[in-house]
C-alpha positions, -999 to +999 in steps of 0.1 A: -429+626-738-409+626-705-436+616-685-450+587-705-415+573-703-415+575-665-450+555-663-433+530-686-399+524-663-423+523-634-442+495-646-411+477-656-394+476-616-397+440-600-424+436-576-406+429-541-430+421-512-417+429-480-428+407-450-440+429-419-414+429-393-427+410-361-435+434-334-438+407-306-409+383-301-432+358-283-449+349-316-417+334-330-415+308-303-427+273-312-461+266-298-464+235-272-426+231-274-414+220-236-374+220-228-363+202-199-343+220-176-305+210-169-315+198-133-345+175-143-324+160-176-293+152-153-315+134-125-339+116-147-324+109-180-345+094-208-333+061-214-346+038-240-372+007-231-344-015-245-317-006-221-342-008-190-347-042-201-313-051-203-306-033-170-334-057-153-321-090-168-287-081-154-305-075-119-323-109-124-289-126-131-272-107-102-300-120-080-299-155-090-261-159-091-260-174-054-286-200-062-265-211-091-235-213-069-254-235-043-255-271-064-270-300-052-239-318-051-229-292-021-263-298-004-257-336-004-223-330+011-236-311+039-263-335+047-236-363+047-216-348+074-247-344+096-255-382+097-242-398+129-247-430+153-258-423+190-262-441+222-284-430+247-290-444+285-320-442+303-320-430+340-349-443+353-361-482+354-356-503+335-322-492+331-312-499+294-295-484+263-308-477+228-285-473+196-298-450+166-293-430+138-300-394+130-288-361+114-300-340+143-294-355+175-308-328+197-341-331+181-341-368+181-330-370+220-365-345+226-385-370+206-370-400+227-377-380+261-414-374+248-409-333+241-418-340+207-439-361+181-418-393+171-392-416+189-390-453+190-415-474+211-386-490+230-375-453+243-409-447+259-399-461+294-371-455+315-375-415+304-353-390+305-326-403+282-291-391+282-264-389+253-238-416+263-219-417+230-219-398+197-203-410+165-201-385+138-180-386+103-200-408+080-206-401+044-241-410+041-271-426+054-262-463+043-228-462+058-244-448+092-270-474+091-245-504+084-224-489+113-254-491+138-265-524+125-232-539+130-230-523+168-261-538+177-253-573+159-221-577+180-237-563+211-263-591+211-238-616+204-207-605+228-211-622+261-221-599+291-199-594+321-212-607+353-213-585+385-186-590+413-200-588+446-180-558+451-201-543+424-235-556+438-226-538+471-226-504+458-260-487+462-253-460+435-249-485+409-284-490+391-266-515+365-259-485+341-222-489+341-222-523+333-247-517+302-220-489+289-192-511+293-208-539+272-219-513+246-181-499+248-166-534+243-190-546+212-178-508+196-141-518+202-150-552+184-168-531+154-134-511+149-116-543+141-142-549+112-149-515+098-127-487+092-132-462+116-104-438+108-127-410+095-151-414+124-154-392+154-165-412+186-172-389+217-178-410+250-193-388+279-165-380+299-190-386+328-191-422+322-157-432+309 
């Protein structure tokens, strides 16, 4: 009877399955899992694509800021200040003067002297030409051209001063001083007709 009861109690015990203990710890590591080191993560952080696009847009805006600051109005103001009226004198016969308008006098003088392409036909003879007077401070091309036209018009209408006997006897005088005096008198007349308070009239010291 005791033997039969022991067999009964053995059969009623719950069945507990014991998993085997792992012998190798490497088997517990996940497969194909790469953990970045601290040095690599700090130097090359993972940034979402949206953040990189935002950074690129900020850089492009920063680069385009100087272009936005240069407005067409500022460029036009700079160009206005460059307009000038000039008076040049020929140094070889026929001795004569020429009045013109430009934004770059040094380049224009080279054109008159044949060093560059361009220049007026009237300046082909008598080369080389030298600067006698330079007038700056015009607000634009129209104002400079109006001043040039008025100067030429008064120069044609103004009577020329006759040479005295003493002036004719001077061998070094080739007639250039009389021409410059005539242009100077015409310019004085222009200043009475046009407001020249903002203009800078620069006569070369070797002439006056």
